[in-house]
C-alpha positions as CSV (number, residue, x, y, z in Angstrom):
1,M,11.1,2.8,12.2
2,E,10.1,6.5,11.9
3,L,8.3,7.3,8.6
4,I,8.6,10.9,7.6
5,A,5.8,12.4,5.4
6,G,7.1,13.3,2.0
7,N,9.7,10.6,1.8
8,Y,9.6,8.1,-1.1
9,Y,10.3,4.3,-1.3
10,E,10.9,2.5,-4.5
11,N,9.7,-0.9,-5.8
12,I,7.5,-1.9,-2.9
13,K,6.0,-5.4,-3.0
14,C,2.6,-5.5,-1.5
15,E,-0.6,-7.6,-1.3
16,N,-4.3,-6.9,-1.2
17,F,-6.3,-7.9,1.9
18,N,-9.8,-7.5,3.4
19,D,-9.6,-4.6,5.9
20,K,-11.9,-5.8,8.8
21,E,-12.2,-2.2,10.1
22,T,-13.7,-0.8,6.9
23,G,-14.9,-3.9,5.1
24,R,-12.9,-2.7,2.0
25,I,-10.2,-4.5,0.0
26,R,-7.0,-2.6,0.6
27,V,-3.3,-3.0,-0.1
28,R,-0.4,-3.3,2.4
29,P,3.4,-3.7,2.1
30,L,4.8,-7.2,2.4
31,S,7.2,-7.9,5.3
32,G,11.0,-7.6,4.9
33,Q,11.0,-4.2,3.2
34,N,11.8,-1.9,6.1
35,L,8.1,-0.7,6.1
36,P,5.4,-1.5,8.7
37,T,3.0,-4.1,7.3
38,N,0.1,-2.4,9.0
39,L,0.2,0.6,6.7
40,V,-2.3,1.0,3.9
41,I,-1.1,1.8,0.3
42,E,-3.5,4.1,-1.5
43,C,-3.8,2.8,-5.1
44,S,-6.1,1.9,-7.9
45,K,-9.4,0.6,-6.5
46,S,-10.2,-1.3,-9.7
47,E,-6.9,-3.1,-9.8
48,R,-6.9,-4.1,-6.1
49,E,-10.5,-5.4,-6.3
50,L,-10.0,-7.2,-9.6
51,H,-7.8,-9.9,-8.0
52,P,-8.4,-12.4,-5.2
53,I,-7.4,-11.5,-1.6
54,G,-3.7,-12.2,-1.1
55,T,-2.6,-11.3,-4.7
56,K,0.9,-9.9,-4.8
57,F,1.7,-6.6,-6.5
58,I,4.6,-4.2,-6.9
59,T,4.5,-0.4,-6.9
60,K,7.3,1.5,-8.6
61,N,7.2,4.4,-6.1
62,V,5.2,5.2,-2.9
63,K,5.1,8.4,-0.9
64,V,4.7,8.6,2.8
65,C,1.6,10.7,3.5
66,Q,-0.3,11.8,6.7
67,K,-4.0,12.3,7.2
68,P,-5.3,15.3,9.2
69,D,-6.0,13.0,12.1
70,G,-2.4,11.9,12.2
71,R,-2.6,8.5,10.5
72,I,0.3,7.6,8.3
73,Y,-0.3,5.9,4.9
74,L,1.5,5.3,1.6
75,R,0.4,6.6,-1.8
76,A,1.4,4.7,-5.0
77,K,2.6,7.1,-7.7
78,D,-0.2,7.6,-10.2
79,Q,-2.2,5.0,-8.1
80,F,-0.3,2.3,-10.0
81,I,0.1,-1.3,-8.8
82,K,1.1,-4.2,-11.0
83,K,0.3,-7.9,-10.3
84,I,3.4,-10.1,-9.9
85,G,4.0,-13.8,-9.6
């Protein structure tokens, strides 16, 4: 699947995880949503660190973004994620 910077996706279910590369708690999409699960979702640091690893969240809207080095990532609108389940 080719992700195009600037595109939006709605109501993405995701989870927090411990990123072994950076040692930080990050958020990634859950499988089965037509998005790669190895992407990072930029969102509220306080919310993603408040809950145990593996907590499920939903974002209302994410935008595909690209870093200057070429890495693709997703950004949650207003950094918002909400715990579900």
